[in-house]
SEVO-534649 format. One line per 8 residues: their letters; for each residue z, y, x of N, C-alpha, C. Coordinates in pm, 1 decimal, m for minus. Each point is the difference from the previous one (the first is absolute). Example, Ala and Ser with C-alpha at 12.3 -4.5 7.8 and 13.67 -1.06 7.14 Angstrom:
REM residues 2
as) 780.0/m569.0/1319.0/0.0/119.0/m89.0/0.0/120.0/90.0; m72.0/105.0/m35.0/6.0/119.0/82.0/73.0/109.0/m77.0
END
This chain:
REM residues 248
mmdtiefa) 7293.4/4589.4/4117.9/105.5/86.2/52.9/m41.2/51.9/136.4; 3.0/132.0/16.8/m35.9/57.8/128.3/107.9/m26.5/102.7; m44.1/m16.6/126.2/95.7/m12.7/108.0/78.6/129.7/12.7; 125.4/m11.7/48.7/80.3/118.1/25.2/m63.9/83.2/109.6; m7.2/130.0/m22.6/m53.1/91.0/100.7/117.9/60.4/74.2; 18.4/m41.8/124.2/112.7/49.1/78.5/m33.8/130.0/70.5; m118.2/6.2/60.9/m36.5/113.1/83.4/m106.7/86.3/m65.7; 16.1/130.5/17.1/m108.8/94.3/m24.4/m22.1/78.5/127.9
viggtglt) m124.5/28.7/29.6/m36.1/83.3/113.7/m57.8/129.0/m54.8; 58.5/112.5/41.5/m56.8/130.3/m31.2/m70.6/47.9/125.3; m131.2/10.3/m7.0/m79.3/38.3/116.0/m22.6/149.7/4.3; 19.2/57.5/117.4/m22.4/142.5/17.6/m135.4/28.0/61.0; m12.8/116.0/64.1/m125.2/38.7/63.7/m41.6/m107.1/100.5; m122.3/m48.2/m13.6/m51.1/m102.6/90.2/12.5/m141.0/m53.4; 76.4/m18.5/m107.2/16.1/m134.7/m56.1/m23.2/5.0/m150.0; m123.5/m14.6/m40.8/m33.2/m2.9/m142.1/m32.7/m140.5/m47.8
eiagleii) 3.6/m97.1/92.0/m16.3/m140.6/m36.4/58.9/m83.9/111.9; 27.4/m126.6/m28.2/56.2/m92.2/99.0/m102.4/m108.7/27.1; m46.4/m6.6/124.5/m94.4/m105.3/37.3/66.9/m136.1/m17.8; m73.2/m94.3/m56.3/53.2/m134.2/m21.2/72.2/m17.4/m131.6; 15.9/109.0/m76.1/65.7/m9.9/m130.3/m99.5/m55.4/m100.9; 35.3/m114.2/m58.9/m83.0/m58.9/m104.8/35.4/67.7/m132.4; m89.3/81.8/m49.8/29.3/77.2/m120.2/m8.7/m89.1/m122.7; 105.7/m0.1/m79.1/6.0/m78.8/m122.2/m44.1/84.2/m119.1
hrevvhtp) 59.1/116.7/m14.5/m44.6/94.0/m102.9/64.5/135.3/27.4; m49.6/99.8/m68.7/56.7/134.1/9.1/56.0/38.4/m136.1; 108.1/76.8/3.5/72.2/30.3/m123.2/27.8/149.4/m9.7; m25.5/54.4/m117.2/34.3/138.8/m30.0/137.1/0.6/m65.9; 89.2/84.1/48.4/133.8/12.8/m57.9/21.5/144.9/m41.1; 37.8/21.5/m123.4/35.4/133.2/m48.3/152.3/12.4/1.4; 50.2/116.6/33.7/144.6/16.9/14.5/48.5/122.1/m77.5; 130.0/10.0/m23.9/54.3/119.7/m65.3/m12.2/124.8/86.3
ygepsgqf) m34.1/m17.8/128.1/m6.6/111.8/94.2/m144.1/39.3/33.0; m93.5/m52.0/m76.0/m139.1/30.6/26.5/m70.2/m116.2/68.5; m113.7/28.8/58.1/m83.2/m106.0/56.4/30.2/m21.9/147.7; 8.0/m125.9/43.3/16.2/m30.1/142.3/m123.9/39.9/80.6; 5.7/m26.2/129.4/m109.1/39.8/89.8/m129.6/m74.8/m27.2; 9.5/m112.8/m66.9/m119.3/m77.6/m30.1/37.0/m134.5/m57.2; m98.2/m86.7/m8.3/24.6/m135.9/m46.2/83.4/m75.8/103.2; 75.3/m96.7/m49.6/78.2/m86.6/87.6/m80.6/m127.2/25.9
thgqlgak) m18.6/m30.5/126.6/m78.0/m116.9/38.6/92.8/m119.8/15.2; m18.9/m100.6/m84.9/71.3/m126.5/14.6/m81.4/m87.6/94.6; 66.0/m52.6/101.0/m73.0/m81.0/96.3/83.4/m108.9/61.2; m67.8/m85.0/72.6/63.2/m110.9/69.9/m20.4/23.0/149.6; 110.9/6.7/74.2/m5.7/13.9/144.9/71.5/m120.6/58.7; m78.7/m92.2/54.6/59.2/m127.2/40.6/48.5/m73.9/m122.9; 127.6/m38.5/2.7/56.8/m74.8/m112.1/70.1/89.3/m101.0; m2.3/132.2/21.3/80.7/89.5/m82.3/m86.0/89.3/m88.6
rilflarh) 50.2/21.8/m122.5/m55.6/101.3/m87.7/58.1/135.4/39.0; m83.2/100.7/14.0/48.5/134.4/26.5/m74.3/98.9/m88.5; 53.5/120.1/m7.3/m66.8/111.6/m65.4/m36.3/103.1/105.7; m111.0/67.0/m21.7/m39.7/106.4/91.2/m34.2/125.0/m79.8; 43.6/115.1/52.2/m33.1/129.0/m59.6/m34.5/97.1/112.0; m112.2/69.7/m13.9/m35.3/106.0/93.7/69.7/128.1/m44.8; 93.5/47.7/81.3/83.9/113.8/m38.9/m82.6/123.8/m35.6; m104.3/25.7/75.7/m81.7/119.2/m21.2/m122.8/m28.3/m87.0
gyahsipp) 1.3/m114.9/m68.4/m114.6/m41.3/m78.4/m99.4/m74.3/87.0; m80.5/m84.2/m63.1/m92.3/m83.2/77.5/m112.6/81.8/62.2; m22.1/120.8/m50.1/m97.1/90.3/62.3/68.4/98.3/94.2; 129.8/m18.1/22.2/79.8/88.7/85.0/m18.8/146.1/m42.2; 25.8/25.9/m127.8/m24.8/132.1/m57.3/125.7/70.8/m49.0; 116.8/m65.5/8.5/124.5/59.6/m50.1/81.2/49.3/118.7; 21.6/131.5/14.1/77.8/50.2/112.5/147.5/m38.0/m14.6; 73.8/1.7/110.4/137.5/m52.7/m3.0/91.9/69.4/m99.6
hkvnyran) m16.4/130.5/m17.5/89.7/70.8/m92.0/m37.2/m22.0/m145.8; m117.0/m62.6/m26.6/m42.9/m25.9/m137.0/9.6/m147.8/m38.5; 42.6/m85.1/92.1/20.9/m141.1/m33.4/106.1/m9.7/m109.5; m25.5/m81.0/m100.7/98.2/m18.5/m107.3/93.9/m113.3/41.4; 95.6/34.8/83.9/89.6/m100.7/56.1/80.8/m70.5/m109.2; 44.0/74.2/m100.2/78.7/m63.9/m106.5/m82.9/m103.4/m75.1; m123.3/33.8/m33.2/m84.2/m96.2/m70.7/m25.4/m123.1/85.7; m26.3/19.5/128.9/m25.7/m114.4/88.7/118.8/m95.3/4.3
iwalrslg) 119.3/54.7/21.6/118.3/m85.4/13.1/38.3/m61.6/m133.8; m7.8/77.1/m108.1/31.5/m54.7/m132.3/m92.2/m117.0/m30.9; m128.6/15.9/29.0/m96.1/m106.9/m28.3/30.1/m124.8/82.8; 32.4/17.9/126.1/31.1/m116.0/83.9/123.0/m73.5/m52.0; 100.5/74.3/m43.7/117.4/m66.1/m57.7/m37.3/m75.3/m127.7; m84.5/60.8/m82.7/m38.7/m65.1/m124.9/m79.4/m127.8/25.4; m66.0/m8.1/116.4/m77.1/m118.4/36.0/85.0/m105.5/70.7; 127.6/27.0/15.7/91.8/m98.9/53.9/13.8/m2.0/151.1
vkkivava) m50.0/103.2/66.6/6.0/3.3/146.6/144.4/14.4/47.3; 35.3/m75.6/104.0/134.1/3.4/56.9/6.6/76.2/132.3; m113.5/4.2/72.8/m1.7/61.1/133.1/m127.5/80.8/17.2; 14.2/120.5/52.7/m114.9/85.6/29.3/m10.2/18.8/150.5; m118.9/m26.6/52.7/m31.3/32.7/138.8/m95.6/118.3/m4.4; 47.1/113.2/47.2/m81.6/121.1/m0.7/m66.4/15.1/136.4; m127.9/28.2/m0.6/m73.3/27.4/123.3/m38.1/147.2/m1.6; 31.6/71.7/109.6/m22.7/144.0/1.2/m46.3/45.9/137.2
avggisaa) m89.7/96.6/0.3/m41.3/66.3/122.6/98.1/113.3/29.7; 35.9/16.3/126.6/97.6/101.8/38.3/m45.1/69.3/127.8; 65.2/112.8/27.9/m16.4/67.0/128.1/117.2/m31.9/90.0; m26.0/m13.0/127.6/104.6/m33.3/95.6/66.6/124.7/56.1; 132.7/1.1/m1.0/76.6/111.5/55.7/68.3/m42.9/129.9; 82.0/m105.6/m5.8/68.4/m48.8/119.7/m100.2/m59.6/97.9; 37.7/0.7/128.0/m92.3/m41.6/105.5/m50.4/m142.2/m18.7; 83.5/m87.4/m57.6/m40.2/m140.2/m16.8/m98.0/m20.1/m115.1
maprriiv) m13.0/100.8/m84.7/m78.3/m16.1/m123.2/m145.3/41.3/22.2; m66.2/m68.4/89.0/m137.3/34.6/38.2/m98.9/m49.0/m104.4; m117.5/62.7/m5.8/m102.7/m47.6/m92.2/m28.5/m149.1/17.5; m19.0/m66.4/m113.5/m28.3/m142.4/m14.0/124.7/m87.3/12.2; 116.4/59.0/22.8/122.8/m79.5/m7.4/36.1/m21.3/m146.7; 69.6/m109.6/m27.0/42.9/m32.0/m136.5/152.8/m4.4/m1.1; 58.0/72.0/m93.4/143.8/20.6/m6.0/54.7/m59.2/m129.3; 121.3/m55.8/7.0/74.7/m38.3/m119.7/119.7/94.9/m6.5
pdqiidyt) m14.7/113.3/m68.4/105.3/102.3/2.3/126.1/m46.2/m71.7; 111.2/67.7/32.9/126.2/m35.4/m65.7/68.3/117.8/m68.4; m52.7/122.0/18.8/60.7/116.5/m64.8/m106.9/99.0/m43.4; 38.9/86.6/m92.9/m89.4/102.4/m55.1/75.1/132.1/m8.5; m69.0/109.3/32.1/45.5/134.0/m37.4/m107.5/58.0/m91.3; 42.9/48.6/m116.1/m93.6/42.8/m103.2/m16.5/151.9/2.2; m122.1/46.0/27.8/m32.5/142.5/m2.2/m95.8/33.5/m114.6; m23.9/m94.3/m90.0/m94.3/24.9/m108.3/62.6/89.1/m106.7
sarahtff) m85.2/52.3/m86.8/47.9/86.3/m108.3/m90.3/m17.1/m121.1; 58.0/27.3/m116.0/m76.1/6.0/m126.1/m72.1/m131.1/m31.8; 56.3/m112.0/41.9/m54.8/m130.5/m37.7/93.2/m62.9/m103.9; m57.5/m66.7/m98.3/81.2/m73.7/m97.0/63.1/m117.0/73.5; 131.9/6.1/21.6/60.8/m86.3/100.2/106.4/m95.9/m52.4; 18.8/m6.2/m130.9/102.7/m90.9/m51.5/m36.0/m47.2/m139.8; 50.1/m121.1/m33.5/m8.4/m50.4/m137.4/119.6/47.3/m82.1; 104.1/48.6/66.8/127.8/26.4/m66.1/13.7/147.4/m35.0
eegltsvt) m76.4/44.9/m101.9/12.6/140.5/m38.1/m6.6/24.1/m150.5; m45.5/m97.6/m77.2/m9.8/18.3/m144.9/66.7/m116.3/m71.9; 65.5/30.1/m112.5/56.9/m103.1/m85.3/112.2/m79.0/63.5; 75.2/62.2/89.7/106.5/m70.7/69.9/129.0/2.2/m81.7; 75.9/m107.6/7.4/134.2/0.0/m58.3/101.8/56.0/98.6; m35.6/0.6/129.0/83.9/61.4/102.2/m88.0/30.8/120.8; 46.8/90.7/83.1/m73.1/32.9/122.4/m4.9/m123.7/89.5; m115.7/m27.4/55.1/m19.5/m120.9/80.6/m35.5/37.1/142.5
hidfsqpy) 72.0/m61.2/95.1/m27.0/18.4/142.3/m35.0/m135.2/61.9; m74.0/2.1/109.3/m23.7/m121.4/78.2/51.9/22.2/141.1; 43.0/m107.6/64.4/32.5/6.6/142.5/m130.8/m6.5/77.1; m24.5/101.2/81.6/m123.5/7.3/77.0/30.5/18.0/148.6; 119.2/m44.7/39.3/41.0/14.1/140.2/m99.8/m65.3/93.5; m46.8/m118.2/m38.6/m101.1/m73.5/76.3/m124.0/m8.6/m88.9; m97.6/89.0/18.9/m109.9/10.6/m96.2/m94.8/m118.5/m1.7; m4.2/m76.3/108.5/m83.6/m119.4/4.8/89.8/m122.9/m10.9
teslrqal) m45.0/m99.9/m74.0/77.8/m122.6/m18.6/3.0/m77.2/131.5; 119.7/m19.6/53.8/11.1/m55.6/134.5/m53.7/m142.5/9.4; 26.1/m81.7/m100.5/m50.0/m137.8/6.1/m152.5/m2.2/3.0; m63.5/89.4/m73.7/m146.1/5.6/0.7/m50.2/59.2/131.5; 69.4/98.3/53.8/m35.7/52.7/132.2/m1.9/m111.7/103.8; 102.3/m83.4/m2.5/8.2/m109.4/97.1/m114.5/m98.8/m21.0; m38.7/m21.1/m124.8/m113.6/m88.8/m26.7/m129.4/60.2/54.9; m16.5/132.4/m12.0/m117.3/65.7/56.2/m3.5/m13.2/151.8
laagqsag) 115.4/14.3/62.3/7.0/m13.6/145.7/m28.1/m143.7/43.1; 53.0/m96.2/m74.6/m25.4/m141.4/32.1/m148.0/m33.9/m13.3; m66.3/63.8/m96.7/m143.6/m22.1/m15.0/m75.2/47.9/123.0; 49.6/106.1/62.4/m61.7/47.5/122.5/8.4/m102.5/111.3; 114.9/m63.3/12.6/15.1/m105.4/101.3/m92.4/m117.1/m30.7; m6.6/m37.7/m126.9/m83.4/m113.2/m39.6/m147.8/28.5/23.1; m41.5/123.5/m26.5/m141.3/36.0/12.8/m37.1/45.4/140.3; 100.3/16.3/86.5/m27.9/48.2/134.3/m39.3/146.7/4.0
vpliaggv) 51.5/78.0/m95.5/m29.7/143.0/m6.7/124.5/77.7/42.4; m6.2/77.3/106.9/118.5/75.5/43.5/35.6/109.3/m100.1; 127.6/10.1/m32.1/49.4/98.2/m94.9/113.8/79.6/63.7; 19.8/121.3/m48.6/117.9/77.6/36.0/99.8/m13.5/m113.8; 118.1/m47.2/31.5/102.5/m25.7/m101.5/87.9/122.8/m15.7; m24.1/74.2/m105.8/83.1/115.1/m29.8/m67.2/130.5/32.1; 40.1/100.7/m72.0/m52.9/134.2/16.7/29.8/80.5/m124.3; 8.3/131.1/16.7/28.3/90.3/m111.2/m130.1/63.3/m45.5
ygatqgpr) m31.3/m20.8/m126.1/m122.3/51.2/m63.5/31.7/134.0/m65.0; m69.7/105.5/40.6/10.7/128.6/m67.0/m108.5/10.8/m105.6; 40.6/10.5/m127.4/m95.9/4.2/m110.9/m29.6/144.9/m35.6; m125.3/42.5/22.5/m39.7/137.5/m28.9/m89.8/5.4/m122.8; m21.2/120.1/m50.8/m64.7/16.1/m129.4/m150.2/m27.3/3.8; m69.5/46.7/105.1/m144.2/m15.0/2.2/m66.1/86.8/m107.2; m132.2/m10.3/m15.1/m86.9/m88.3/77.0/m36.8/52.6/138.7; 34.8/125.2/29.5/m32.1/51.3/133.2/86.7/m70.4/104.9
letaaeis) m50.8/m4.6/121.3/81.8/m46.7/110.7/96.9/111.4/40.6; 99.1/m36.2/78.1/109.4/90.6/31.4/m37.0/95.3/113.9; 71.3/112.4/8.2/m13.9/88.6/115.1/78.9/m57.8/117.0; m32.7/47.3/120.9/74.0/m44.5/118.3/147.8/37.6/m10.8; 28.2/118.1/m57.2/139.8/42.2/m16.2/72.8/m91.2/m98.0; m66.9/m41.2/m105.2/62.9/m92.3/m95.6/30.0/m133.9/65.9; m91.1/m48.6/83.1/25.1/m125.7/69.2/117.5/15.6/96.5; 10.3/113.7/66.9/115.6/24.3/87.7/129.7/m4.1/m80.0
rlerdgcd) m3.9/55.7/m119.8/118.7/m4.8/m85.9/33.2/m144.0/m38.6; m102.2/m76.4/m39.9/23.0/m139.7/m36.7/59.2/m76.9/118.1; m50.9/27.1/118.8/52.4/m69.1/118.1/146.0/36.0/22.5; 35.1/127.5/m14.5/140.6/40.3/13.9/87.2/m67.7/m105.3; m57.5/m23.1/m117.3/74.1/m68.1/m106.9/16.5/m149.6/25.5; m74.3/m53.1/96.7/12.0/m141.6/32.0/m113.6/m86.7/m47.9; m109.9/61.2/m47.8/m112.6/m79.4/m48.4/m83.3/m53.0/116.4; m40.0/m125.8/m11.5/m89.3/m62.6/96.9/m144.6/m1.7/m47.1
lvgmtamp) m17.7/6.5/m131.6/m130.7/m13.1/m64.4/m10.4/102.4/m110.4; m122.4/34.3/m36.5/m19.2/89.1/m113.6/m109.5/m57.9/m89.1; 26.7/3.0/m129.7/m96.2/m48.4/m98.1/21.4/71.3/m131.9; m75.5/m39.1/m101.3/2.5/74.3/m126.0/25.7/m85.8/m122.7; 29.0/m129.9/17.1/4.1/m85.9/m119.7/127.0/m83.7/m15.7; 88.3/m1.5/97.4/118.3/m87.0/m12.3/94.0/45.1/m110.5; m1.8/129.2/m29.1/83.9/52.6/m107.2/m86.6/66.9/m106.1; 26.9/m30.2/m127.8/114.4/m74.8/m51.4/m25.6/m149.7/m18.9
easlarea) m101.3/m54.3/65.7/m32.9/m141.2/m20.3/119.8/m90.4/29.7; 66.3/25.3/113.0/111.3/m86.2/40.0/118.9/11.5/m95.2; 34.3/122.0/m39.9/116.2/16.8/m87.6/m27.0/m51.9/m140.9; m123.1/13.0/m46.6/m34.1/m55.4/m131.5/8.1/m152.7/1.5; m44.6/m61.0/110.4/14.8/m145.6/10.8/147.3/m39.6/m5.9; 86.8/77.5/65.6/143.5/m29.1/m5.7/51.4/13.7/m142.3; m40.8/105.9/m69.7/41.9/16.3/m139.5/m46.9/m116.1/m86.6; m118.5/m52.6/31.4/m57.2/m109.3/m79.8/53.8/m136.6/40.3
gidyasyn) 81.0/m5.8/105.2/56.7/m127.0/43.8/m99.0/m87.7/74.2; m99.3/62.5/64.6/m100.6/m74.5/75.5/24.8/20.9/149.4; 2.4/m108.2/77.0/11.0/12.1/145.5/m121.3/74.7/54.3; 23.8/82.3/103.1/m106.8/86.3/51.2/12.8/13.7/150.7; m110.6/m20.9/71.7/m8.3/25.1/143.5/m143.7/34.0/33.8; m23.2/45.7/124.0/m130.2/58.8/28.2/m48.8/m30.4/140.7; m130.8/m19.9/9.8/m70.7/4.4/126.9/m63.0/138.0/13.3; 39.6/75.3/101.6/m58.1/131.5/25.5/m95.5/m10.4/118.0
vvanwaag) m124.1/38.6/m21.5/m102.1/m3.1/104.5/m18.0/142.1/52.5; 22.7/19.3/129.3/m13.5/133.6/58.0/m148.2/31.9/16.3; m44.9/101.3/m72.8/m141.5/37.3/0.1/m30.8/108.9/101.2; 102.5/77.8/37.3/m22.9/114.8/88.5/134.1/50.0/52.6; m5.4/74.4/110.3/117.1/76.8/40.0/17.1/115.9/m97.4; 124.8/25.2/m40.2/27.3/113.1/m87.9/m30.6/131.0/72.9; m12.0/107.1/m76.8/m41.1/129.6/54.7/88.0/42.6/116.4; m63.3/34.8/110.3/72.0/48.8/116.6/59.7/m105.7/89.4
kqgaevis) m12.5/m125.9/m35.7/56.6/m108.4/80.1/m106.3/m60.2/90.9; 39.3/m28.9/121.9/m88.9/m65.5/96.7/m134.5/72.7/10.6; 7.5/133.2/m0.7/m121.7/78.2/17.2/m90.5/4.5/m121.2; 51.1/m36.1/m116.4/m83.6/m2.7/m121.5/m14.5/141.6/m56.4; m88.6/78.4/60.4/m20.4/137.4/m46.1/m79.8/3.2/m130.0; m97.7/m86.2/m10.5/m80.4/m11.3/m122.1/m2.9/m147.3/m39.5; 29.2/m28.1/m125.2/0.8/m138.2/m47.9/m134.2/m30.0/m63.3; m68.3/m99.3/52.9/m133.4/m36.8/m47.1/10.2/m108.8/m106.2
lddiyenl) m57.9/25.8/m117.0/m1.5/m102.0/m104.2/m83.1/m120.6/42.3; m102.5/24.2/80.7/m78.9/m112.7/50.5/86.9/m91.8/85.3; 85.8/59.1/84.5/90.2/m81.0/82.2/99.7/m76.0/m86.7; 48.7/64.8/m105.2/94.3/m65.5/m90.9/m62.3/m125.8/m59.9; m119.2/13.1/m54.0/m63.3/m114.8/m65.3/m40.3/m106.7/101.1; m35.1/41.5/120.8/m30.7/m98.1/103.8/123.7/m80.1/36.7; 113.4/67.7/14.9/123.8/m70.5/33.4/44.4/m92.3/m113.0; m13.7/46.2/m123.1/37.5/m84.8/m113.1/m90.3/m122.0/m9.2
sasmsqvr) m128.7/19.9/19.2/m94.1/m112.1/m6.2/33.5/m104.8/106.0; 39.5/46.5/118.6/32.3/m92.5/107.7/129.0/m76.7/m26.4; 89.4/57.2/m81.3/131.7/m60.9/m21.6/7.6/m87.9/m123.4; m89.5/17.9/m95.7/15.7/m67.0/m128.4/m19.9/m151.2/8.2; m75.6/m48.5/96.7/m11.2/m145.6/14.4/135.0/m59.8/36.4; 78.8/73.2/77.7/134.9/m46.3/32.4/89.2/2.3/m123.6; m15.1/102.9/m81.2/79.3/7.1/m123.6/m32.1/m118.1/m90.2; m125.2/m32.7/m11.2/m38.0/m114.5/m85.0/58.4/m128.7/54.7
slltalvc) 2.9/m15.3/133.4/63.5/m118.1/60.9/148.6/m3.4/m30.5; 63.1/116.4/3.5/142.7/8.9/m31.6/26.7/m41.2/m144.1; m81.5/49.6/m92.2/21.5/m31.6/m141.1/m21.4/m149.7/m26.1; m97.6/m56.7/64.7/m25.0/m143.6/m16.0/119.0/m80.7/52.1; 50.3/38.1/117.2/114.8/m70.0/57.4/125.2/18.4/m86.8; 11.6/115.7/m63.1/117.5/28.5/m81.1/7.1/m87.0/m124.5; m111.3/m11.4/m69.8/4.9/m65.5/m131.7/m31.6/m148.1/5.0; m57.0/m48.3/110.2/m42.8/m139.5/3.5/104.6/m88.9/66.3
END
């Protein structure tokens, strides 16, 4: 009998594997919604069994608007996962959201379009709605924050994530609009990942790693991809410490 898998980690840009994860096996899952981003890695982190999935594929070849979010979440539910910790690279908008800071956001504004965003559209006996007032599961958010204290990693508690379509980065005018709307961060993958997890009954929260200042912020006239990857590389060891503290 396999141990219960409580946690799954969905790794974004900069996190295609978890250091210290003892890999047990990898599993291919086929879904009614097509193929997930890749194989699911079953592993042991400390005393806990976890699952890991690279959101953009293990070769980082799937752009954010082409990720099969429904297949990923459906597969995780079929594997018995109860909690998803999503790791994502973001751009900083608010002054506190500087590169290399790690945020545990509490709200989302969705600007994406033309993404398959719900399980509730075919074969329904009635129209189905979910409460999405609080898009991140608060109990899991608090666990992520507590892991920061345990690991000695400073975190920012709370922030509004603006989810954009991608794959291009935003214009300075678009970032100004997001800021007026109340966004502190900008990224491309929180939606529909978060809402699908809610539909599937899986707890969901996220570590957001600030990779760069968003367009036009703090003098960011040109955004360098080299700087983005350098900032992510410098921050991912902290993310791995956070994940270890969370599950162990």
